[in-house]
Residue frames relative to the residue before (quaternion, step in Angstrom):
aa qw qx qy qz dx dy dz
X 1.0000 0.0000 0.0000 0.0000 0.00 0.00 0.00
X 0.4342 -0.6969 0.5065 0.2630 3.53 -0.97 0.87
X 0.3471 -0.7409 0.5443 0.1853 3.56 -0.86 1.02
X 0.0015 -0.7917 0.6106 -0.0185 3.53 -0.80 1.03
X 0.2679 -0.7023 0.6302 0.1946 3.49 -1.33 0.41
X 0.0034 -0.7947 0.6065 0.0251 3.50 -1.04 0.60
X 0.0859 -0.7808 0.6154 0.0643 3.53 -1.25 0.41
X 0.5274 -0.6617 0.4305 0.3140 3.59 -1.00 0.72
X 0.0963 -0.7292 0.6677 0.1148 3.53 -1.26 0.42
X 0.7805 -0.3849 0.1994 0.4504 3.57 -1.18 0.20
X 0.8294 0.0788 -0.0201 0.5528 3.63 0.77 -0.95
X 0.7902 0.1765 -0.1440 0.5690 3.60 1.03 0.70
X 0.4694 -0.6261 0.5274 0.3310 3.49 -1.29 -0.59
X 0.2444 -0.7236 0.6227 0.1698 3.52 -1.32 0.40
X 0.2022 -0.7857 0.5775 0.0908 3.57 -0.88 1.00
X 0.1028 -0.7816 0.6141 0.0372 3.52 -0.95 0.97
X 0.2931 0.7199 -0.5947 0.2055 3.52 -0.94 0.94
X 0.4997 -0.6265 0.4873 0.3470 3.57 -1.00 0.65
X 0.8710 0.0329 -0.0691 0.4853 3.49 -0.99 0.98
X 0.3150 0.7529 -0.5107 0.2704 3.58 1.05 0.75
X 0.2828 -0.7921 0.5245 0.1321 3.59 -0.89 0.87
X 0.4587 -0.6673 0.5128 0.2852 3.54 -0.93 0.93
X 0.6189 0.5467 -0.3491 0.4430 3.59 1.04 -0.69
X 0.6345 0.5089 -0.3336 0.4765 3.59 1.03 -0.72
X 0.6383 0.5129 -0.3318 0.4684 3.60 0.99 -0.77
X 0.6643 0.4866 -0.3166 0.4708 3.62 0.95 -0.81
X 0.6361 0.4929 -0.3479 0.4811 3.64 0.99 -0.67
X 0.6101 0.5237 -0.3497 0.4808 3.61 1.04 -0.66
X 0.6766 0.4965 -0.3015 0.4526 3.63 0.78 -0.94
X 0.6255 0.5542 -0.3302 0.4388 3.55 1.06 -0.78
X 0.5401 0.6031 -0.4021 0.4277 3.64 1.24 -0.24
X 0.5808 0.5697 -0.3795 0.4405 3.60 1.16 -0.43
X 0.4527 -0.7182 0.4533 0.2717 3.57 -0.54 1.19
X 0.7656 0.3460 -0.2782 0.4656 3.54 -0.87 1.02
X 0.5546 0.5988 -0.3909 0.4254 3.60 1.30 -0.12
X 0.0415 -0.7712 0.6352 0.0013 3.54 -1.02 0.97
X 0.2851 -0.7432 0.5817 0.1672 3.57 -0.69 1.08
X 0.1586 -0.8461 0.5066 0.0483 3.61 -0.59 1.11
X 0.8123 -0.0331 0.0242 0.5818 3.62 1.14 -0.47
X 0.0105 0.7944 -0.6068 0.0243 3.55 -1.18 0.56
X 0.0776 0.7750 -0.6255 0.0462 3.51 -0.97 0.89
X 0.0547 0.7747 -0.6253 0.0765 3.50 -1.13 0.82
X 0.3037 -0.7270 0.5867 0.1874 3.47 -1.30 0.38
X 0.4527 -0.7193 0.4677 0.2426 3.56 -0.73 1.09
X 0.7067 0.4825 -0.2716 0.4405 3.59 1.08 -0.64
X 0.7534 0.2586 -0.1641 0.5819 3.56 1.21 -0.33
X 0.5453 -0.6077 0.4362 0.3782 3.59 -1.22 -0.07
X 0.3316 0.7496 -0.5049 0.2707 3.63 1.21 0.42
X 0.1161 0.7715 -0.6076 0.1490 3.54 -0.80 1.11
X 0.0864 0.7580 -0.6441 0.0555 3.55 -1.01 0.90
X 0.0733 0.7697 -0.6326 0.0445 3.54 -0.90 0.88
X 0.2056 -0.7905 0.5700 0.0892 3.56 -0.87 0.98
X 0.0307 0.7935 -0.6077 0.0114 3.58 -1.01 0.76
X 0.3237 -0.7273 0.5754 0.1874 3.49 -1.22 0.56
X 0.0329 0.7641 -0.6437 0.0290 3.56 -1.21 0.74
X 0.8502 -0.0865 0.0030 0.5192 3.51 -0.77 1.20
X 0.7462 -0.4341 0.2154 0.4565 3.59 0.93 0.98
X 0.6749 0.4552 -0.3044 0.4946 3.61 1.24 0.10
X 0.3560 -0.7535 0.5177 0.1934 3.55 -1.06 0.71
X 0.0807 -0.7818 0.6183 0.0023 3.55 -1.07 0.89
X 0.2323 -0.7660 0.5857 0.1272 3.53 -1.30 0.36
X 0.1542 -0.7005 0.6846 0.1301 3.49 -1.21 0.68
X 0.1063 0.8182 -0.5484 0.1360 3.57 -0.62 1.09
X 0.2420 -0.7356 0.6124 0.1591 3.56 -1.33 0.37
X 0.0665 -0.8290 0.5546 0.0279 3.57 0.26 1.19
X 0.7518 0.1595 -0.1123 0.6299 3.58 1.22 -0.43
X 0.7558 -0.3342 0.2413 0.5088 3.61 -0.79 -0.89
X 0.6448 0.5036 -0.3220 0.4764 3.56 1.25 -0.14
X 0.4357 -0.6653 0.5391 0.2774 3.52 -1.30 0.38
X 0.1102 -0.8017 0.5860 0.0411 3.55 -0.80 1.02
X 0.1420 -0.7382 0.6558 0.0695 3.55 -1.12 0.80
X 0.0984 0.8179 -0.5511 0.1329 3.59 -0.49 1.20
X 0.4570 -0.5987 0.5563 0.3511 3.50 -1.29 0.25
X 0.4408 -0.6907 0.5140 0.2538 3.57 -1.11 0.78
X 0.7462 0.3181 -0.1659 0.5608 3.53 0.97 -0.99
X 0.3773 -0.7597 0.4843 0.2143 3.58 -0.55 1.14
X 0.6217 0.5301 -0.3438 0.4628 3.61 1.32 -0.11
X 0.3529 0.7388 -0.5009 0.2804 3.61 1.23 0.26
X 0.5100 -0.6491 0.4640 0.3213 3.60 -0.82 0.96
X 0.5623 -0.6345 0.4212 0.3220 3.57 -0.98 0.90
X 0.6138 0.5560 -0.3579 0.4313 3.62 1.02 -0.70
X 0.6740 0.4793 -0.2960 0.4778 3.64 0.95 -0.86
X 0.6894 0.4537 -0.3035 0.4762 3.58 0.79 -0.93
X 0.6050 0.5634 -0.3494 0.4410 3.61 1.06 -0.61
X 0.6370 0.5190 -0.3295 0.4651 3.59 1.01 -0.78
X 0.6802 0.4871 -0.2956 0.4612 3.58 0.87 -0.96
X 0.7089 0.4732 -0.2744 0.4452 3.56 0.80 -1.01
X 0.6384 0.5097 -0.3374 0.4678 3.56 1.02 -0.65
X 0.6304 0.5212 -0.3223 0.4765 3.56 1.06 -0.76
X 0.6525 0.5029 -0.3086 0.4755 3.59 0.98 -0.84
X 0.6773 0.5000 -0.3002 0.4485 3.57 0.92 -0.86
X 0.6963 0.4115 -0.2627 0.5262 3.61 1.19 -0.44
X 0.0245 0.8623 -0.5021 0.0610 3.52 1.01 0.94
X 0.1160 -0.7662 0.6307 0.0417 3.51 -0.99 1.01
X 0.6373 -0.5656 0.3749 0.3653 3.54 -1.05 0.85
X 0.2435 -0.7461 0.6057 0.1310 3.60 -1.08 0.87
X 0.3810 -0.7507 0.4807 0.2453 3.56 -0.48 1.14
X 0.6782 -0.5502 0.3134 0.3729 3.61 -1.12 0.62
X 0.6415 0.5174 -0.3422 0.4513 3.60 1.02 -0.73
X 0.6512 0.4920 -0.3216 0.4800 3.61 0.93 -0.83
X 0.6282 0.5367 -0.3286 0.4575 3.59 0.98 -0.85
X 0.6667 0.5074 -0.3026 0.4545 3.59 0.88 -0.93
X 0.7005 0.4584 -0.2739 0.4735 3.62 0.81 -0.96
X 0.6107 0.5303 -0.3448 0.4764 3.59 1.08 -0.67
X 0.6470 0.5168 -0.3247 0.4570 3.59 0.89 -0.89
X 0.6535 0.5048 -0.3095 0.4715 3.64 0.95 -0.77
X 0.6646 0.5028 -0.3023 0.4627 3.56 0.94 -0.86
X 0.6653 0.5107 -0.2864 0.4633 3.53 0.94 -0.98
X 0.5955 0.5836 -0.3493 0.4275 3.57 1.11 -0.68
X 0.7075 0.4749 -0.2400 0.4651 3.58 1.11 -0.79
X 0.5419 0.6309 -0.4020 0.3830 3.59 1.27 -0.15
X 0.5934 -0.5493 0.4232 0.4086 3.60 -1.18 0.35
X 0.5698 -0.6094 0.4229 0.3538 3.58 -1.19 0.49
X 0.7871 0.2272 -0.1103 0.5628 3.60 1.01 -0.78
X 0.5199 -0.6327 0.4619 0.3406 3.60 -1.05 0.72
X 0.5579 -0.5981 0.4506 0.3577 3.60 -1.25 0.55
């Protein structure tokens, strides 16, 4: 299992790990029952990455604004119980096997760039 460190921020968490993939984090989050990934955009030449997903009627984002992976709520009015479930699940990251990572990458590639 890949060892990650995370720390809380105001409306989410930040994950630190060498060579950690935002796509792997998104695939891990998608294991949470009820998560639907709705959009993803990234640039191959930079580390810019944004992926939006919905959980229990609330929107969240996985992004790499710098070198770390952030998981945050988009709407600051998201109930704490819902954001807590998502952030706790993200903080308890479990290894994503290469086959799941590959298929997730292909599926995410077919998603729209911006959320509806």
